C-alpha positions in Angstrom: -10.5 16.4 -28.5 -13.1 14.3 -30.4 -14.9 11.8 -28.4 -17.3 9.3 -29.9 -20.7 9.5 -28.3 -22.5 6.2 -28.1 -26.2 5.9 -29.0 -28.4 6.7 -26.1 -25.5 8.3 -24.2 -24.4 12.0 -23.9 -21.0 13.6 -23.1 -21.1 15.7 -19.9 -18.5 17.2 -17.6 -19.0 14.1 -15.5 -18.1 11.9 -18.4 -20.2 9.7 -20.9 -23.5 8.9 -19.2 -26.9 7.7 -20.4 -29.3 10.3 -21.9 -31.7 10.1 -19.2 -29.1 10.6 -16.4 -28.2 14.1 -15.4 -24.9 15.7 -14.3 -25.7 18.5 -11.9 -23.0 20.2 -9.8 -22.9 19.0 -6.3 -24.1 22.2 -4.8 -27.5 21.6 -6.3 -27.7 18.3 -4.4 -26.8 19.4 -0.9 -28.1 21.5 2.0 -24.6 22.6 2.9 -20.9 21.9 3.0 -19.3 22.4 6.5 -15.9 22.9 7.8 -14.8 21.0 10.8 -13.5 22.0 14.2 -10.4 24.2 14.5 -10.1 23.7 18.2 -6.9 22.0 19.6 -7.3 18.3 20.2 -5.5 16.0 22.7 -4.0 12.5 22.7 -6.8 11.4 25.1 -10.4 12.3 25.7 -13.9 11.1 25.3 -14.7 11.9 21.7 -12.4 11.1 18.7 -11.6 13.9 16.2 -11.3 12.6 12.8 -8.5 14.1 10.6 -7.3 13.8 7.1 -5.2 10.7 7.8 -8.3 8.9 9.1 -9.9 9.1 5.6 -8.6 5.9 3.8 -10.0 4.2 0.7 -13.4 5.6 1.2 -13.8 4.4 4.8 -12.8 5.8 8.3 -9.5 4.4 9.6 -9.8 4.4 13.4 -6.0 4.3 14.0 -3.9 7.3 15.1 -6.8 9.2 16.7 -6.8 12.5 18.6 -9.7 13.5 21.0 -11.7 16.3 22.6 -13.7 16.9 25.8 -15.1 20.2 24.7 -18.8 19.7 24.8 -19.5 22.8 22.7 -17.3 21.4 19.9 -18.9 17.9 20.2 -22.3 19.3 20.0 -21.5 21.4 17.0 -19.5 19.0 15.0 -20.9 15.5 16.0 -21.1 13.3 13.0 -24.3 11.4 11.9 -24.2 8.1 10.4 -23.9 8.4 6.5 -22.0 11.8 6.7 -19.6 12.1 3.8 -16.3 13.7 4.7 -14.1 15.4 2.0 -10.4 16.2 2.7 -10.0 19.9 1.5 -6.3 20.3 2.3 -3.5 17.9 1.7 -0.7 17.1 -0.7 -1.8 17.6 -4.5 -2.2 13.9 -5.0 -4.3 13.3 -1.9 -6.4 16.4 -1.7 -10.1 15.5 -2.4 -10.0 12.0 -0.9 -13.4 11.2 0.6 -14.8 8.8 3.2 -18.2 7.9 4.7 -18.8 7.8 8.4 -21.1 4.8 9.3 -21.6 5.6 13.0 -19.0 3.2 14.3 -18.5 5.4 17.4 -19.3 9.0 18.2 -16.8 11.3 16.5 -16.4 14.9 15.4 -14.3 16.2 12.4 -11.3 18.5 12.2 -11.0 21.7 10.2 -9.2 20.2 7.2 -12.3 18.2 6.4 -15.7 19.2 5.0 -18.9 17.6 5.9 -21.3 17.2 3.0 -24.9 17.3 4.1 -26.7 15.9 1.0 -30.4 16.3 0.2 -31.7 12.9 0.9 -34.4 13.2 -1.5 -32.0 13.6 -4.4 -28.6 12.0 -3.4 -27.7 8.7 -1.7 -24.6 9.5 0.6 -23.0 6.1 -0.1 -23.4 6.7 -3.9 -21.9 10.2 -3.4 -18.8 8.7 -1.6 -18.1 6.3 -4.4 -18.6 9.1 -7.0 -16.1 11.5 -5.2 -13.5 8.6 -5.1 -13.9 7.7 -8.7 -11.3 8.6 -11.3 -13.3 11.4 -13.0 -13.7 13.2 -9.6 -9.9 12.8 -8.8 -9.2 14.4 -12.3 -11.6 17.2 -11.3 -9.8 17.8 -8.0 -6.6 18.3 -9.9 -8.3 20.8 -12.2 -9.8 23.0 -9.4 -7.2 22.7 -6.6 -5.0 25.6 -5.6 -1.4 25.1 -4.2 0.4 27.1 -1.6 3.6 26.1 0.3 3.4 22.6 -1.1 -0.2 22.1 0.2 -3.2 21.8 -2.1 -6.6 23.2 -1.1 -10.1 22.7 -2.5 -12.6 25.0 -0.6 -16.3 24.5 0.0 -17.3 26.6 -3.0 -15.1 24.6 -5.4 -16.5 21.3 -3.9 -20.0 22.4 -4.8 -19.0 22.7 -8.6 -18.1 18.9 -8.8 -20.2 17.3 -11.5 -22.2 14.3 -10.2 -23.3 11.5 -12.8 -26.8 11.0 -11.4 -29.4 8.3 -12.1 -32.9 9.7 -12.0 -34.1 7.5 -9.2 -32.6 7.1 -5.7 -33.3 3.4 -6.0 -30.8 3.0 -8.7 -28.1 5.1 -6.7 -28.8 2.8 -3.7 -28.5 -0.4 -5.9 -25.1 0.8 -7.4 -23.7 1.7 -3.9 -25.0 -1.7 -2.6 -23.1 -3.5 -5.3 -19.9 -1.6 -4.6 -20.3 -2.1 -0.8 -20.4 -5.9 -1.5 -17.1 -5.5 -3.3 -15.7 -3.5 -0.4 -16.9 -6.2 2.0 -14.9 -8.8 0.0 -11.8 -6.7 0.0 -12.1 -5.9 3.7 -12.6 -9.6 4.5 -9.5 -10.5 2.6 -7.6 -7.7 4.4 -8.6 -9.1 7.7 -7.6 -12.6 6.8 -4.2 -11.5 5.5 -3.7 -9.6 8.8 -4.6 -12.8 10.7 -2.3 -14.9 8.7 0.6 -12.5 9.1 0.1 -12.6 12.9 0.2 -16.4 12.7 3.3 -16.3 10.6 5.0 -13.9 13.0 4.2 -16.1 15.9 5.5 -19.1 14.1 8.8 -17.3 13.3 9.3 -16.4 17.0 8.9 -20.0 17.9 10.7 -21.8 15.0 13.5 -19.3 14.4 14.6 -19.3 18.0 14.4 -22.9 18.7 11.6 -22.4 21.4 9.6 -25.0 19.4 11.5 -27.9 17.8 10.0 -29.9 15.0 9.6 -33.6 15.5 12.7 -35.9 15.0 15.4 -33.2 15.4 17.8 -33.0 18.3 21.1 -31.3 19.2 22.1 -27.9 20.4 21.5 -24.8 18.4 24.5 -22.4 18.1 24.2 -18.6 18.0 26.9 -17.3 15.6 27.4 -14.5 13.1 26.2 -15.4 9.6 29.4 -14.3 8.2 30.9 -17.6 9.3 28.6 -19.4 7.0 28.1 -17.4 4.0 29.8 -16.3 0.7 28.9 -12.6 0.4 29.6 -10.5 -2.7 28.9 -6.8 -3.2 28.0 -5.6 -6.6 30.2 -4.0 -9.3 30.2 -0.3 -9.8 29.0 -0.4 -13.4 29.3 3.1 -14.8 25.9 4.7 -15.6 27.4 6.4 -18.8 27.7 2.8 -20.3 24.2 1.7 -19.5 22.4 0.4 -22.7 18.7 0.3 -23.8 18.7 -3.5 -23.7 20.8 -6.4 -22.7 21.3 -7.8 -19.2 19.3 -6.2 -16.5 21.2 -4.5 -13.6 20.0 -5.6 -10.2 20.2 -2.3 -8.4 18.9 -1.5 -4.9 15.7 0.1 -6.4 14.9 -3.3 -7.9 15.0 -5.0 -4.5 11.7 -4.7 -2.5 10.5 -6.5 0.6 10.7 -10.1 -0.3 10.7 -9.7 -4.0 12.3 -8.1 -7.1 10.7 -5.3 -9.0 11.6 -4.9 -12.7 9.2 -2.0 -13.5 10.2 -0.3 -16.7 10.9 3.0 -15.0 13.5 1.7 -12.6 15.1 -1.0 -14.8 18.6 -0.4 -16.4 20.6 -2.6 -18.7 24.2 -3.6 -19.4 25.1 -4.6 -23.0 26.3 -8.0 -22.2 28.3 -10.4 -19.8 31.9 -10.9 -20.3 34.5 -12.9 -18.4 35.6 -9.8 -16.3 32.2 -9.2 -14.8 30.8 -12.9 -15.0 31.1 -13.3 -11.2 28.5 -10.6 -10.7 25.8 -12.7 -12.5 23.1 -13.8 -10.0 21.8 -17.3 -9.9 18.5 -18.9 -9.0 18.1 -19.1 -5.2 20.6 -16.4 -4.3 19.7 -14.0 -1.5 20.1 -10.4 -2.4 20.0 -7.5 0.1 19.8 -3.7 -0.8 22.5 -1.9 1.4 21.3 1.6 0.8 18.1 3.7 1.3 15.4 4.6 3.8 14.3 1.0 3.8 17.7 -0.5 4.4 17.4 -3.7 6.4 13.9 -4.2 5.0 14.7 -4.7 1.3 15.7 -8.2 0.2 14.7 -10.9 -2.2 15.4 -14.5 -3.4 16.4 -14.8 -7.0 14.0 -16.8 -9.2 14.2 -17.9 -12.9 12.2 -14.9 -14.0 14.9 -12.6 -12.7 17.7 -14.0 -14.9 19.9 -13.0 -16.5 20.9 -10.1 -14.2 24.1 -8.6 -12.9 24.7 -7.3 -9.3 25.3 -3.6 -9.1 27.1 -2.0 -6.3 25.3 -1.4 -3.0 23.5 -4.7 -3.4 24.9 -7.7 -1.6 24.5 -11.4 -2.9 24.6 -14.2 -0.4 25.3 -17.9 -1.1 26.2 -20.7 1.3 27.2 -24.4 1.4 26.7 -24.8 5.2 23.4 -23.0 5.9 20.1 -23.3 4.2 19.5 -20.1 2.3 15.7 -20.4 2.7 16.2 -20.5 6.5 18.6 -17.5 6.3 16.1 -15.6 4.2 13.5 -16.0 6.8 15.8 -14.3 9.3 16.7 -11.5 6.8 13.0 -10.9 6.3 12.3 -10.8 10.0 12.2 -8.1 12.7 15.6 -9.6 14.0 17.4 -8.4 10.9 15.6 -5.0 10.8 16.5 -4.3 14.4 20.1 -5.3 13.7 20.3 -2.9 10.7 18.8 -0.1 12.6 21.5 -0.4 15.2 24.4 -0.5 12.8 23.2 1.7 9.8 24.9 5.1 9.1 22.8 8.0 10.2 23.1 10.2 7.2 20.7 11.5 4.4 20.9 8.0 2.7 21.1 5.2 5.5 23.6 2.6 4.6 24.9 -0.8 5.9 28.2 -2.4 4.9 29.0 -6.0 3.9 30.6 -6.4 7.4 27.4 -5.2 9.0 25.5 -8.0 7.2 28.2 -10.6 8.2 28.0 -9.6 11.9 24.3 -10.4 12.1 24.1 -13.2 14.6 21.4 -15.9 14.4 20.6 -19.2 16.3 21.3 -22.0 14.0 20.0 -25.6 14.1 22.8 -28.2 14.1 21.7 -29.7 10.8 20.9 -28.5 7.3 17.8 -30.8 7.4 16.3 -29.1 10.3 16.9 -25.6 8.9 15.3 -26.7 5.6 12.3 -28.1 7.5 11.8 -24.9 9.3 12.2 -22.8 6.1 9.7 -25.0 4.3 7.1 -24.4 6.8 7.5 -20.7 6.9 7.8 -20.5 3.1 4.5 -22.3 2.8 3.0 -19.6 5.0 4.5 -16.9 2.8 3.0 -18.6 -0.3 -0.3 -18.6 1.3 -0.1 -14.9 2.2 1.1 -14.2 -1.4 -2.0 -16.0 -2.8 -4.3 -14.0 -0.5 -2.7 -10.8 -1.4 -3.1 -11.6 -5.1 -6.8 -12.4 -4.6 -7.1 -9.1 -2.7 -5.4 -7.1 -5.4 -7.6 -8.7 -8.1 -10.7 -7.9 -6.1 -9.6 -4.2 -6.0 -9.1 -4.3 -9.6 -12.5 -5.7 -10.1 -14.0 -3.0 -7.9 -12.3 -0.3 -9.9 -13.8 -1.8 -13.1 -17.2 -2.0 -11.4 -17.0 1.8 -10.5 -16.2 2.8 -14.0 -19.1 0.7 -15.3 -21.7 1.5 -12.7 -21.0 5.1 -12.1 -21.3 6.0 -15.7 -24.2 3.9 -16.5 -22.4 1.7 -18.9 -23.6 -1.2 -16.9 -27.1 -1.0 -15.3 -28.4 -2.8 -12.3 -32.0 -4.0 -12.9 
């Protein structure tokens, strides 16, 4: 494969890097790589034992912990702030994920992890953490891993062979890691704000959707009744897959319905040649509420149809809901809530592919305000919260993309920090 080498750059196993950078294997930059504790852990104890699931996005996730009280294990495997942990055994796509321990609370590490003890005169641990989570290192992981019984493994000797793109001065490594940590801090701040806003939305739903808090100007008794009394529900048509086409009208299948939105990704979208009079009633309209009736996420997959979804035809195992007597936005808030999830979990079939029926949807009972106006007012408040969350999630996703771009630029020396 021919690769154009830019002036003042060289092509190495670590990728294209500046001429004065080096690309030594990790083994030359460390004192040791150490396997973690193989002792049995408990659900309670004085010291957490970090496992593969606690390594997330380059950081330690302090949820789902196990513990130890074994002083000998604690003494031998106690982590130091700045230690880099490498996941040596996992599924092929996750093996090799790496996180840095920053001393948040005393902890040790389990046997499926490797602690990397870097030479501090040659390598900055935060810089190493970013390098091992970069795309070139992920590709290298796929190159050197071995697979047995569905699990991939990268042992300590193979870890030492990873090529590390290395600026000659520690100060540049530190500057690069500092810039990327600033990006991480922005993403973390947005994650925390999103979590807070979700909690506020959940609290608002509990009050507004149950009538425990009434909006000013509205009176009258709420009535609890099955939504089937107020909706027009249509299940999709069994369009035969043999007659799917390469273009035409999109088919709205269960796989296209996600949590609160549609997904028309190319790999999951199918087409029907055209709409004729026989199938016209299966065409969805703007504002329709659609619910997937099959799959592991049944009761959690729903969407409101928007202009960008059209034209589309409803395939079987997807339900379409319209109504003249209940605000669909109000109903959609219930369908997207834990109330509907709990209902579906209680009525779904317990088979390899969980399933709910049209009658299961119709039997879902909700408390309903006496007027459309009050329903609409409640739906508007909750929808505004949803829009704020969507905006924050979009900012967070953009920040993640920017960080990935920064990693590609900074860890290869394409962009230098002065």
